[in-house]
Structure formats: C-alpha cells, structure tokens
N, C-alpha and C positions, 0 to 999 in steps of 0.2 A: 203718217195718217193725215188726211185732209180735214181741216177745220171748216165746217160748213159756214159759220158766221163770216170767217175771213174770205171764203170763196165767194159768198153772196155780195159782200162789200166790194170785193175786187171786180166782179161783173158789173155792178151798178155804177161804180166809179168809172170803169172803162168805157161804158156807154156815153157818159157825160163828157169825158175827156176826148173820146174819139170824135164826137160831133164838133167839139171845140177845135181839134186839130184839122178836121176836114174844112171847116169854115175859114180858118186862118190860111191854110194851104190854098184854098180856092181864091181867097182875097189876094194873096201874094202872087200866085201864078196865073190866075184868070182861067185856069183849065180844070174842068170837072174831073177828067180822067187822071190827071196828076194828083189832084186833091184826094181822090178815092184810093189811089195807089199808096200815097203817103199815109193816109188814115189806116189802110189795111195793114201795112207793115207795122205801124205804131200799135195796133191792137195786140199783135203777137208779142212784141218785145216788152211793152210796158205792162201787160197783164202778168207775165212771168216775173218781171222785176217788182211789181207792186206786191204780189203774193209773197215773194221771198222777203221783202221788206216787212210786211205785216207779221209774218211768222217769226222773223228774226227779233222784232221788238217784243213779241209775246214771250219768246224764250228768255230774252234779257230780263224782262220784268219778273218772270217766274224764278229765274236763277237768283235775282237780287231780292226775292221775296217781297216784291212790290205788287200792288194792284192799282187799278185805275182810281179807285176811291182814295187810296193813300196819296196818290199824286195830286189830287184835287185840293188837298190841304185843308 
C-alpha cells in the first residue's frame, strides 16, 4: 500500500534534487542536452530508491516500536 505522505515527500525532494543534478551536470559538461539526459535518468532511479528508503525506515521504526517523537528525546 502506498503511503501518501511518503509519496509527496518523495516527489517534492526529487524536484529539488533533479534541478541540482541538472545544474551540476550542465556546469561539468557545458551541454544542456547531456545535463537533461543525466537529470532525466536520475529522476527515475532516485525516486524509486528514495521511496524504498523512506518506507524501509518507517517499517524499522514500527517494528522497533519507535516513533519520531521518541527519537527526538
């Protein structure tokens, strides 16, 4: 089941991170088309990885009976 909060966080972070990747790739290569290709590939791979990471931590916290408030100490 998809967690909406995790999905929205994934999308918003991906927008920020993709712009960052695009700018860095453009700076390094000097080519807009290369930067766009790199950023496009990065969108797909890192969106999946981030969502899996977010859900994994959520399951770990739930399994250990921890909440974010408990971790803040």
